[in-house]
Chimera marker file (.cmm) of the C-alpha trace (Angstrom):
<marker_set name="trace">
<marker id="1" x="2.050" y="12.037" z="11.225" r="1" g="1" b="0" radius="0.5"/>
<marker id="2" x="3.099" y="8.011" z="11.298" r="1" g="1" b="0" radius="0.5"/>
<marker id="3" x="0.055" y="7.174" z="13.493" r="1" g="1" b="0" radius="0.5"/>
<marker id="4" x="-2.182" y="8.558" z="10.731" r="1" g="1" b="0" radius="0.5"/>
<marker id="5" x="-0.333" y="6.975" z="7.865" r="1" g="1" b="0" radius="0.5"/>
<marker id="6" x="-0.241" y="3.542" z="9.599" r="1" g="1" b="0" radius="0.5"/>
<marker id="7" x="-4.199" y="4.175" z="10.509" r="1" g="1" b="0" radius="0.5"/>
<marker id="8" x="-5.717" y="5.035" z="7.083" r="1" g="1" b="0" radius="0.5"/>
<marker id="9" x="-3.049" y="2.216" z="5.198" r="1" g="1" b="0" radius="0.5"/>
<marker id="10" x="-4.633" y="-0.310" z="7.916" r="1" g="1" b="0" radius="0.5"/>
<marker id="11" x="-8.359" y="0.226" z="6.951" r="1" g="1" b="0" radius="0.5"/>
<marker id="12" x="-7.271" y="0.244" z="3.268" r="1" g="1" b="0" radius="0.5"/>
<marker id="13" x="-5.679" y="-2.912" z="3.837" r="1" g="1" b="0" radius="0.5"/>
<marker id="14" x="-8.816" y="-4.385" z="5.269" r="1" g="1" b="0" radius="0.5"/>
<marker id="15" x="-11.072" y="-3.119" z="2.780" r="1" g="1" b="0" radius="0.5"/>
<marker id="16" x="-8.875" y="-5.528" z="0.367" r="1" g="1" b="0" radius="0.5"/>
<marker id="17" x="-9.830" y="-8.193" z="2.662" r="1" g="1" b="0" radius="0.5"/>
<marker id="18" x="-12.751" y="-10.924" z="3.983" r="1" g="1" b="0" radius="0.5"/>
<marker id="19" x="-13.192" y="-8.403" z="6.788" r="1" g="1" b="0" radius="0.5"/>
<marker id="20" x="-16.874" y="-7.520" z="7.369" r="1" g="1" b="0" radius="0.5"/>
<marker id="21" x="-16.006" y="-4.736" z="10.032" r="1" g="1" b="0" radius="0.5"/>
<marker id="22" x="-12.571" y="-3.142" z="11.452" r="1" g="1" b="0" radius="0.5"/>
<marker id="23" x="-13.076" y="-0.607" z="14.167" r="1" g="1" b="0" radius="0.5"/>
<marker id="24" x="-10.814" y="2.305" z="15.697" r="1" g="1" b="0" radius="0.5"/>
<marker id="25" x="-12.320" y="3.375" z="19.366" r="1" g="1" b="0" radius="0.5"/>
<marker id="26" x="-12.051" y="6.634" z="19.722" r="1" g="1" b="0" radius="0.5"/>
<marker id="27" x="-9.359" y="7.057" z="22.696" r="1" g="1" b="0" radius="0.5"/>
<marker id="28" x="-7.927" y="10.665" z="23.984" r="1" g="1" b="0" radius="0.5"/>
<marker id="29" x="-4.441" y="10.395" z="25.078" r="1" g="1" b="0" radius="0.5"/>
<marker id="30" x="-2.508" y="12.682" z="27.590" r="1" g="1" b="0" radius="0.5"/>
<marker id="31" x="0.772" y="11.216" z="26.166" r="1" g="1" b="0" radius="0.5"/>
<marker id="32" x="1.603" y="9.017" z="29.740" r="1" g="1" b="0" radius="0.5"/>
<marker id="33" x="3.045" y="6.040" z="30.183" r="1" g="1" b="0" radius="0.5"/>
<marker id="34" x="-0.307" y="3.782" z="30.542" r="1" g="1" b="0" radius="0.5"/>
<marker id="35" x="-1.800" y="1.138" z="28.001" r="1" g="1" b="0" radius="0.5"/>
<marker id="36" x="-2.842" y="2.550" z="25.060" r="1" g="1" b="0" radius="0.5"/>
<marker id="37" x="-0.699" y="5.898" z="26.272" r="1" g="1" b="0" radius="0.5"/>
<marker id="38" x="-0.288" y="7.229" z="22.752" r="1" g="1" b="0" radius="0.5"/>
<marker id="39" x="-2.907" y="5.752" z="20.681" r="1" g="1" b="0" radius="0.5"/>
<marker id="40" x="-5.299" y="8.389" z="20.885" r="1" g="1" b="0" radius="0.5"/>
<marker id="41" x="-6.889" y="10.257" z="17.973" r="1" g="1" b="0" radius="0.5"/>
<marker id="42" x="-6.865" y="13.340" z="20.122" r="1" g="1" b="0" radius="0.5"/>
<marker id="43" x="-4.438" y="14.139" z="22.655" r="1" g="1" b="0" radius="0.5"/>
<marker id="44" x="-5.523" y="16.185" z="25.444" r="1" g="1" b="0" radius="0.5"/>
<marker id="45" x="-8.907" y="16.603" z="23.557" r="1" g="1" b="0" radius="0.5"/>
<marker id="46" x="-7.128" y="18.309" z="21.047" r="1" g="1" b="0" radius="0.5"/>
<marker id="47" x="-6.865" y="16.326" z="17.082" r="1" g="1" b="0" radius="0.5"/>
<marker id="48" x="-4.185" y="14.849" z="15.939" r="1" g="1" b="0" radius="0.5"/>
<marker id="49" x="-3.237" y="14.202" z="12.241" r="1" g="1" b="0" radius="0.5"/>
<marker id="50" x="-4.566" y="10.481" z="12.698" r="1" g="1" b="0" radius="0.5"/>
<marker id="51" x="-8.321" y="12.522" z="13.704" r="1" g="1" b="0" radius="0.5"/>
<marker id="52" x="-7.990" y="14.923" z="10.225" r="1" g="1" b="0" radius="0.5"/>
<marker id="53" x="-6.579" y="11.567" z="8.554" r="1" g="1" b="0" radius="0.5"/>
<marker id="54" x="-9.296" y="9.383" z="9.371" r="1" g="1" b="0" radius="0.5"/>
<marker id="55" x="-11.904" y="11.737" z="8.863" r="1" g="1" b="0" radius="0.5"/>
<marker id="56" x="-11.044" y="12.243" z="5.554" r="1" g="1" b="0" radius="0.5"/>
<marker id="57" x="-10.607" y="8.783" z="4.534" r="1" g="1" b="0" radius="0.5"/>
<marker id="58" x="-14.542" y="8.409" z="5.550" r="1" g="1" b="0" radius="0.5"/>
<marker id="59" x="-15.671" y="11.033" z="3.968" r="1" g="1" b="0" radius="0.5"/>
<marker id="60" x="-13.587" y="10.614" z="0.956" r="1" g="1" b="0" radius="0.5"/>
<marker id="61" x="-14.503" y="6.793" z="0.651" r="1" g="1" b="0" radius="0.5"/>
<marker id="62" x="-17.903" y="6.424" z="2.692" r="1" g="1" b="0" radius="0.5"/>
<marker id="63" x="-19.907" y="6.068" z="-0.256" r="1" g="1" b="0" radius="0.5"/>
<marker id="64" x="-17.478" y="3.670" z="-2.025" r="1" g="1" b="0" radius="0.5"/>
<marker id="65" x="-16.717" y="0.151" z="-1.965" r="1" g="1" b="0" radius="0.5"/>
<marker id="66" x="-13.636" y="-1.743" z="-2.682" r="1" g="1" b="0" radius="0.5"/>
<marker id="67" x="-13.269" y="-3.126" z="-5.838" r="1" g="1" b="0" radius="0.5"/>
<marker id="68" x="-9.680" y="-4.639" z="-6.385" r="1" g="1" b="0" radius="0.5"/>
<marker id="69" x="-5.739" y="-4.471" z="-6.393" r="1" g="1" b="0" radius="0.5"/>
<marker id="70" x="-4.750" y="-2.303" z="-9.273" r="1" g="1" b="0" radius="0.5"/>
<marker id="71" x="-0.519" y="-2.807" z="-7.908" r="1" g="1" b="0" radius="0.5"/>
<marker id="72" x="0.219" y="-4.554" z="-5.274" r="1" g="1" b="0" radius="0.5"/>
<marker id="73" x="4.473" y="-4.326" z="-5.174" r="1" g="1" b="0" radius="0.5"/>
<marker id="74" x="5.251" y="-4.893" z="-1.477" r="1" g="1" b="0" radius="0.5"/>
<marker id="75" x="7.967" y="-2.439" z="-0.092" r="1" g="1" b="0" radius="0.5"/>
<marker id="76" x="7.352" y="-0.411" z="-3.162" r="1" g="1" b="0" radius="0.5"/>
<marker id="77" x="3.701" y="0.409" z="-3.967" r="1" g="1" b="0" radius="0.5"/>
<marker id="78" x="0.156" y="-0.293" z="-3.410" r="1" g="1" b="0" radius="0.5"/>
<marker id="79" x="-2.607" y="1.249" z="-5.837" r="1" g="1" b="0" radius="0.5"/>
<marker id="80" x="-6.133" y="0.046" z="-4.679" r="1" g="1" b="0" radius="0.5"/>
<marker id="81" x="-9.488" y="0.690" z="-6.506" r="1" g="1" b="0" radius="0.5"/>
<marker id="82" x="-12.781" y="1.981" z="-4.718" r="1" g="1" b="0" radius="0.5"/>
<marker id="83" x="-16.148" y="2.130" z="-7.121" r="1" g="1" b="0" radius="0.5"/>
<marker id="84" x="-19.124" y="4.626" z="-5.751" r="1" g="1" b="0" radius="0.5"/>
<marker id="85" x="-22.015" y="2.319" z="-4.142" r="1" g="1" b="0" radius="0.5"/>
<marker id="86" x="-24.829" y="3.977" z="-6.606" r="1" g="1" b="0" radius="0.5"/>
<marker id="87" x="-22.715" y="5.288" z="-9.488" r="1" g="1" b="0" radius="0.5"/>
<marker id="88" x="-20.242" y="2.271" z="-10.994" r="1" g="1" b="0" radius="0.5"/>
<marker id="89" x="-18.301" y="5.264" z="-13.505" r="1" g="1" b="0" radius="0.5"/>
<marker id="90" x="-16.815" y="7.053" z="-10.261" r="1" g="1" b="0" radius="0.5"/>
<marker id="91" x="-13.584" y="5.594" z="-8.848" r="1" g="1" b="0" radius="0.5"/>
<marker id="92" x="-11.152" y="6.302" z="-6.142" r="1" g="1" b="0" radius="0.5"/>
<marker id="93" x="-7.958" y="5.043" z="-6.472" r="1" g="1" b="0" radius="0.5"/>
<marker id="94" x="-5.446" y="5.590" z="-3.809" r="1" g="1" b="0" radius="0.5"/>
<marker id="95" x="-1.749" y="4.927" z="-3.835" r="1" g="1" b="0" radius="0.5"/>
<marker id="96" x="0.537" y="4.600" z="-0.918" r="1" g="1" b="0" radius="0.5"/>
<marker id="97" x="4.378" y="3.215" z="-0.387" r="1" g="1" b="0" radius="0.5"/>
<marker id="98" x="4.006" y="0.900" z="1.975" r="1" g="1" b="0" radius="0.5"/>
<marker id="99" x="7.358" y="1.076" z="3.667" r="1" g="1" b="0" radius="0.5"/>
<marker id="100" x="7.368" y="3.500" z="6.940" r="1" g="1" b="0" radius="0.5"/>
<marker id="101" x="10.495" y="4.814" z="6.068" r="1" g="1" b="0" radius="0.5"/>
<marker id="102" x="9.370" y="8.033" z="4.754" r="1" g="1" b="0" radius="0.5"/>
<marker id="103" x="10.098" y="6.873" z="0.915" r="1" g="1" b="0" radius="0.5"/>
<marker id="104" x="8.961" y="8.756" z="-1.829" r="1" g="1" b="0" radius="0.5"/>
<marker id="105" x="8.766" y="7.537" z="-5.832" r="1" g="1" b="0" radius="0.5"/>
<marker id="106" x="7.691" y="8.399" z="-9.316" r="1" g="1" b="0" radius="0.5"/>
<marker id="107" x="4.723" y="6.243" z="-10.440" r="1" g="1" b="0" radius="0.5"/>
<marker id="108" x="3.294" y="6.025" z="-14.456" r="1" g="1" b="0" radius="0.5"/>
<marker id="109" x="-0.795" y="4.909" z="-13.846" r="1" g="1" b="0" radius="0.5"/>
<marker id="110" x="-2.276" y="2.160" z="-15.281" r="1" g="1" b="0" radius="0.5"/>
<marker id="111" x="-4.023" y="2.899" z="-18.569" r="1" g="1" b="0" radius="0.5"/>
<marker id="112" x="-7.858" y="3.712" z="-18.086" r="1" g="1" b="0" radius="0.5"/>
<marker id="113" x="-10.581" y="4.854" z="-19.869" r="1" g="1" b="0" radius="0.5"/>
<marker id="114" x="-11.710" y="7.900" z="-18.289" r="1" g="1" b="0" radius="0.5"/>
<marker id="115" x="-10.083" y="11.054" z="-16.534" r="1" g="1" b="0" radius="0.5"/>
<marker id="116" x="-8.753" y="12.411" z="-13.688" r="1" g="1" b="0" radius="0.5"/>
<marker id="117" x="-11.263" y="15.279" z="-12.111" r="1" g="1" b="0" radius="0.5"/>
<marker id="118" x="-8.698" y="15.865" z="-9.200" r="1" g="1" b="0" radius="0.5"/>
<marker id="119" x="-6.297" y="13.970" z="-6.172" r="1" g="1" b="0" radius="0.5"/>
<marker id="120" x="-5.584" y="14.925" z="-2.877" r="1" g="1" b="0" radius="0.5"/>
<marker id="121" x="-3.114" y="13.719" z="-0.536" r="1" g="1" b="0" radius="0.5"/>
<marker id="122" x="-4.098" y="12.613" z="3.144" r="1" g="1" b="0" radius="0.5"/>
<marker id="123" x="-4.299" y="15.712" z="5.518" r="1" g="1" b="0" radius="0.5"/>
<marker id="124" x="-2.726" y="15.895" z="8.735" r="1" g="1" b="0" radius="0.5"/>
<marker id="125" x="-4.344" y="18.973" z="9.641" r="1" g="1" b="0" radius="0.5"/>
<marker id="126" x="-7.578" y="21.199" z="9.585" r="1" g="1" b="0" radius="0.5"/>
<marker id="127" x="-6.339" y="23.033" z="6.563" r="1" g="1" b="0" radius="0.5"/>
<marker id="128" x="-5.724" y="20.110" z="4.265" r="1" g="1" b="0" radius="0.5"/>
<marker id="129" x="-6.520" y="17.861" z="2.007" r="1" g="1" b="0" radius="0.5"/>
<marker id="130" x="-3.844" y="19.074" z="-0.244" r="1" g="1" b="0" radius="0.5"/>
<marker id="131" x="-5.299" y="19.087" z="-3.651" r="1" g="1" b="0" radius="0.5"/>
<marker id="132" x="-2.488" y="17.561" z="-5.866" r="1" g="1" b="0" radius="0.5"/>
<marker id="133" x="-1.837" y="18.722" z="-9.617" r="1" g="1" b="0" radius="0.5"/>
<marker id="134" x="-2.262" y="16.011" z="-12.169" r="1" g="1" b="0" radius="0.5"/>
<marker id="135" x="-1.129" y="16.947" z="-15.755" r="1" g="1" b="0" radius="0.5"/>
<marker id="136" x="-3.301" y="13.760" z="-17.443" r="1" g="1" b="0" radius="0.5"/>
<marker id="137" x="-4.401" y="10.459" z="-17.387" r="1" g="1" b="0" radius="0.5"/>
<marker id="138" x="-1.271" y="9.477" z="-18.297" r="1" g="1" b="0" radius="0.5"/>
<marker id="139" x="0.598" y="11.041" z="-15.548" r="1" g="1" b="0" radius="0.5"/>
<marker id="140" x="3.448" y="10.280" z="-13.309" r="1" g="1" b="0" radius="0.5"/>
<marker id="141" x="2.386" y="10.889" z="-9.608" r="1" g="1" b="0" radius="0.5"/>
<marker id="142" x="4.815" y="11.207" z="-6.640" r="1" g="1" b="0" radius="0.5"/>
<marker id="143" x="4.156" y="8.392" z="-4.445" r="1" g="1" b="0" radius="0.5"/>
<marker id="144" x="4.591" y="9.011" z="-0.270" r="1" g="1" b="0" radius="0.5"/>
<marker id="145" x="4.085" y="7.068" z="3.052" r="1" g="1" b="0" radius="0.5"/>
<marker id="146" x="0.642" y="9.350" z="3.056" r="1" g="1" b="0" radius="0.5"/>
<marker id="147" x="-1.855" y="8.128" z="0.467" r="1" g="1" b="0" radius="0.5"/>
<marker id="148" x="-3.127" y="9.912" z="-2.402" r="1" g="1" b="0" radius="0.5"/>
<marker id="149" x="-6.786" y="9.484" z="-3.496" r="1" g="1" b="0" radius="0.5"/>
<marker id="150" x="-7.301" y="10.286" z="-7.537" r="1" g="1" b="0" radius="0.5"/>
<marker id="151" x="-10.932" y="10.967" z="-8.236" r="1" g="1" b="0" radius="0.5"/>
<marker id="152" x="-11.828" y="9.335" z="-11.588" r="1" g="1" b="0" radius="0.5"/>
<marker id="153" x="-14.674" y="9.381" z="-13.796" r="1" g="1" b="0" radius="0.5"/>
<marker id="154" x="-14.858" y="6.461" z="-15.775" r="1" g="1" b="0" radius="0.5"/>
<marker id="155" x="-16.130" y="6.556" z="-19.680" r="1" g="1" b="0" radius="0.5"/>
<link id1="1" id2="2" r="1" g="1" b="0" radius="0.2"/>
<link id1="2" id2="3" r="1" g="1" b="0" radius="0.2"/>
<link id1="3" id2="4" r="1" g="1" b="0" radius="0.2"/>
<link id1="4" id2="5" r="1" g="1" b="0" radius="0.2"/>
<link id1="5" id2="6" r="1" g="1" b="0" radius="0.2"/>
<link id1="6" id2="7" r="1" g="1" b="0" radius="0.2"/>
<link id1="7" id2="8" r="1" g="1" b="0" radius="0.2"/>
<link id1="8" id2="9" r="1" g="1" b="0" radius="0.2"/>
<link id1="9" id2="10" r="1" g="1" b="0" radius="0.2"/>
<link id1="10" id2="11" r="1" g="1" b="0" radius="0.2"/>
<link id1="11" id2="12" r="1" g="1" b="0" radius="0.2"/>
<link id1="12" id2="13" r="1" g="1" b="0" radius="0.2"/>
<link id1="13" id2="14" r="1" g="1" b="0" radius="0.2"/>
<link id1="14" id2="15" r="1" g="1" b="0" radius="0.2"/>
<link id1="15" id2="16" r="1" g="1" b="0" radius="0.2"/>
<link id1="16" id2="17" r="1" g="1" b="0" radius="0.2"/>
<link id1="17" id2="18" r="1" g="1" b="0" radius="0.2"/>
<link id1="18" id2="19" r="1" g="1" b="0" radius="0.2"/>
<link id1="19" id2="20" r="1" g="1" b="0" radius="0.2"/>
<link id1="20" id2="21" r="1" g="1" b="0" radius="0.2"/>
<link id1="21" id2="22" r="1" g="1" b="0" radius="0.2"/>
<link id1="22" id2="23" r="1" g="1" b="0" radius="0.2"/>
<link id1="23" id2="24" r="1" g="1" b="0" radius="0.2"/>
<link id1="24" id2="25" r="1" g="1" b="0" radius="0.2"/>
<link id1="25" id2="26" r="1" g="1" b="0" radius="0.2"/>
<link id1="26" id2="27" r="1" g="1" b="0" radius="0.2"/>
<link id1="27" id2="28" r="1" g="1" b="0" radius="0.2"/>
<link id1="28" id2="29" r="1" g="1" b="0" radius="0.2"/>
<link id1="29" id2="30" r="1" g="1" b="0" radius="0.2"/>
<link id1="30" id2="31" r="1" g="1" b="0" radius="0.2"/>
<link id1="31" id2="32" r="1" g="1" b="0" radius="0.2"/>
<link id1="32" id2="33" r="1" g="1" b="0" radius="0.2"/>
<link id1="33" id2="34" r="1" g="1" b="0" radius="0.2"/>
<link id1="34" id2="35" r="1" g="1" b="0" radius="0.2"/>
<link id1="35" id2="36" r="1" g="1" b="0" radius="0.2"/>
<link id1="36" id2="37" r="1" g="1" b="0" radius="0.2"/>
<link id1="37" id2="38" r="1" g="1" b="0" radius="0.2"/>
<link id1="38" id2="39" r="1" g="1" b="0" radius="0.2"/>
<link id1="39" id2="40" r="1" g="1" b="0" radius="0.2"/>
<link id1="40" id2="41" r="1" g="1" b="0" radius="0.2"/>
<link id1="41" id2="42" r="1" g="1" b="0" radius="0.2"/>
<link id1="42" id2="43" r="1" g="1" b="0" radius="0.2"/>
<link id1="43" id2="44" r="1" g="1" b="0" radius="0.2"/>
<link id1="44" id2="45" r="1" g="1" b="0" radius="0.2"/>
<link id1="45" id2="46" r="1" g="1" b="0" radius="0.2"/>
<link id1="46" id2="47" r="1" g="1" b="0" radius="0.2"/>
<link id1="47" id2="48" r="1" g="1" b="0" radius="0.2"/>
<link id1="48" id2="49" r="1" g="1" b="0" radius="0.2"/>
<link id1="49" id2="50" r="1" g="1" b="0" radius="0.2"/>
<link id1="50" id2="51" r="1" g="1" b="0" radius="0.2"/>
<link id1="51" id2="52" r="1" g="1" b="0" radius="0.2"/>
<link id1="52" id2="53" r="1" g="1" b="0" radius="0.2"/>
<link id1="53" id2="54" r="1" g="1" b="0" radius="0.2"/>
<link id1="54" id2="55" r="1" g="1" b="0" radius="0.2"/>
<link id1="55" id2="56" r="1" g="1" b="0" radius="0.2"/>
<link id1="56" id2="57" r="1" g="1" b="0" radius="0.2"/>
<link id1="57" id2="58" r="1" g="1" b="0" radius="0.2"/>
<link id1="58" id2="59" r="1" g="1" b="0" radius="0.2"/>
<link id1="59" id2="60" r="1" g="1" b="0" radius="0.2"/>
<link id1="60" id2="61" r="1" g="1" b="0" radius="0.2"/>
<link id1="61" id2="62" r="1" g="1" b="0" radius="0.2"/>
<link id1="62" id2="63" r="1" g="1" b="0" radius="0.2"/>
<link id1="63" id2="64" r="1" g="1" b="0" radius="0.2"/>
<link id1="64" id2="65" r="1" g="1" b="0" radius="0.2"/>
<link id1="65" id2="66" r="1" g="1" b="0" radius="0.2"/>
<link id1="66" id2="67" r="1" g="1" b="0" radius="0.2"/>
<link id1="67" id2="68" r="1" g="1" b="0" radius="0.2"/>
<link id1="68" id2="69" r="1" g="1" b="0" radius="0.2"/>
<link id1="69" id2="70" r="1" g="1" b="0" radius="0.2"/>
<link id1="70" id2="71" r="1" g="1" b="0" radius="0.2"/>
<link id1="71" id2="72" r="1" g="1" b="0" radius="0.2"/>
<link id1="72" id2="73" r="1" g="1" b="0" radius="0.2"/>
<link id1="73" id2="74" r="1" g="1" b="0" radius="0.2"/>
<link id1="74" id2="75" r="1" g="1" b="0" radius="0.2"/>
<link id1="75" id2="76" r="1" g="1" b="0" radius="0.2"/>
<link id1="76" id2="77" r="1" g="1" b="0" radius="0.2"/>
<link id1="77" id2="78" r="1" g="1" b="0" radius="0.2"/>
<link id1="78" id2="79" r="1" g="1" b="0" radius="0.2"/>
<link id1="79" id2="80" r="1" g="1" b="0" radius="0.2"/>
<link id1="80" id2="81" r="1" g="1" b="0" radius="0.2"/>
<link id1="81" id2="82" r="1" g="1" b="0" radius="0.2"/>
<link id1="82" id2="83" r="1" g="1" b="0" radius="0.2"/>
<link id1="83" id2="84" r="1" g="1" b="0" radius="0.2"/>
<link id1="84" id2="85" r="1" g="1" b="0" radius="0.2"/>
<link id1="85" id2="86" r="1" g="1" b="0" radius="0.2"/>
<link id1="86" id2="87" r="1" g="1" b="0" radius="0.2"/>
<link id1="87" id2="88" r="1" g="1" b="0" radius="0.2"/>
<link id1="88" id2="89" r="1" g="1" b="0" radius="0.2"/>
<link id1="89" id2="90" r="1" g="1" b="0" radius="0.2"/>
<link id1="90" id2="91" r="1" g="1" b="0" radius="0.2"/>
<link id1="91" id2="92" r="1" g="1" b="0" radius="0.2"/>
<link id1="92" id2="93" r="1" g="1" b="0" radius="0.2"/>
<link id1="93" id2="94" r="1" g="1" b="0" radius="0.2"/>
<link id1="94" id2="95" r="1" g="1" b="0" radius="0.2"/>
<link id1="95" id2="96" r="1" g="1" b="0" radius="0.2"/>
<link id1="96" id2="97" r="1" g="1" b="0" radius="0.2"/>
<link id1="97" id2="98" r="1" g="1" b="0" radius="0.2"/>
<link id1="98" id2="99" r="1" g="1" b="0" radius="0.2"/>
<link id1="99" id2="100" r="1" g="1" b="0" radius="0.2"/>
<link id1="100" id2="101" r="1" g="1" b="0" radius="0.2"/>
<link id1="101" id2="102" r="1" g="1" b="0" radius="0.2"/>
<link id1="102" id2="103" r="1" g="1" b="0" radius="0.2"/>
<link id1="103" id2="104" r="1" g="1" b="0" radius="0.2"/>
<link id1="104" id2="105" r="1" g="1" b="0" radius="0.2"/>
<link id1="105" id2="106" r="1" g="1" b="0" radius="0.2"/>
<link id1="106" id2="107" r="1" g="1" b="0" radius="0.2"/>
<link id1="107" id2="108" r="1" g="1" b="0" radius="0.2"/>
<link id1="108" id2="109" r="1" g="1" b="0" radius="0.2"/>
<link id1="109" id2="110" r="1" g="1" b="0" radius="0.2"/>
<link id1="110" id2="111" r="1" g="1" b="0" radius="0.2"/>
<link id1="111" id2="112" r="1" g="1" b="0" radius="0.2"/>
<link id1="112" id2="113" r="1" g="1" b="0" radius="0.2"/>
<link id1="113" id2="114" r="1" g="1" b="0" radius="0.2"/>
<link id1="114" id2="115" r="1" g="1" b="0" radius="0.2"/>
<link id1="115" id2="116" r="1" g="1" b="0" radius="0.2"/>
<link id1="116" id2="117" r="1" g="1" b="0" radius="0.2"/>
<link id1="117" id2="118" r="1" g="1" b="0" radius="0.2"/>
<link id1="118" id2="119" r="1" g="1" b="0" radius="0.2"/>
<link id1="119" id2="120" r="1" g="1" b="0" radius="0.2"/>
<link id1="120" id2="121" r="1" g="1" b="0" radius="0.2"/>
<link id1="121" id2="122" r="1" g="1" b="0" radius="0.2"/>
<link id1="122" id2="123" r="1" g="1" b="0" radius="0.2"/>
<link id1="123" id2="124" r="1" g="1" b="0" radius="0.2"/>
<link id1="124" id2="125" r="1" g="1" b="0" radius="0.2"/>
<link id1="125" id2="126" r="1" g="1" b="0" radius="0.2"/>
<link id1="126" id2="127" r="1" g="1" b="0" radius="0.2"/>
<link id1="127" id2="128" r="1" g="1" b="0" radius="0.2"/>
<link id1="128" id2="129" r="1" g="1" b="0" radius="0.2"/>
<link id1="129" id2="130" r="1" g="1" b="0" radius="0.2"/>
<link id1="130" id2="131" r="1" g="1" b="0" radius="0.2"/>
<link id1="131" id2="132" r="1" g="1" b="0" radius="0.2"/>
<link id1="132" id2="133" r="1" g="1" b="0" radius="0.2"/>
<link id1="133" id2="134" r="1" g="1" b="0" radius="0.2"/>
<link id1="134" id2="135" r="1" g="1" b="0" radius="0.2"/>
<link id1="135" id2="136" r="1" g="1" b="0" radius="0.2"/>
<link id1="136" id2="137" r="1" g="1" b="0" radius="0.2"/>
<link id1="137" id2="138" r="1" g="1" b="0" radius="0.2"/>
<link id1="138" id2="139" r="1" g="1" b="0" radius="0.2"/>
<link id1="139" id2="140" r="1" g="1" b="0" radius="0.2"/>
<link id1="140" id2="141" r="1" g="1" b="0" radius="0.2"/>
<link id1="141" id2="142" r="1" g="1" b="0" radius="0.2"/>
<link id1="142" id2="143" r="1" g="1" b="0" radius="0.2"/>
<link id1="143" id2="144" r="1" g="1" b="0" radius="0.2"/>
<link id1="144" id2="145" r="1" g="1" b="0" radius="0.2"/>
<link id1="145" id2="146" r="1" g="1" b="0" radius="0.2"/>
<link id1="146" id2="147" r="1" g="1" b="0" radius="0.2"/>
<link id1="147" id2="148" r="1" g="1" b="0" radius="0.2"/>
<link id1="148" id2="149" r="1" g="1" b="0" radius="0.2"/>
<link id1="149" id2="150" r="1" g="1" b="0" radius="0.2"/>
<link id1="150" id2="151" r="1" g="1" b="0" radius="0.2"/>
<link id1="151" id2="152" r="1" g="1" b="0" radius="0.2"/>
<link id1="152" id2="153" r="1" g="1" b="0" radius="0.2"/>
<link id1="153" id2="154" r="1" g="1" b="0" radius="0.2"/>
<link id1="154" id2="155" r="1" g="1" b="0" radius="0.2"/>
</marker_set>
């Protein structure tokens, strides 16, 4: 789970930087003592949580481009905005706790003109992503180590 969290959060941070490309090479591991011994997306060719998290990230943000950092509070919360490449009214906000300590906190979203269509937590298995209920645009959300994706429709 931690590998999945760190991989996805790393890609999100890279998206905000002047980095043209960031790669994760596919590597199957057998969890043995060796270079990159436990770093694969699969173990004995069976998907690990990082496989599902990386696939979800690509599926979710593949048609979106980084737009801006909405909230940057080191050790507390990160909130990034991504805009759909062809439809500027479609946005995704991604929020996470950048601590590495299983921290969970509540956070009131910044005001915006639009509505939240749905929210999903980063998946760790094939049966996820988990949809997260959001009551309103002025909602208080639960921010965890696993990124939360908020699908927005702007006016």
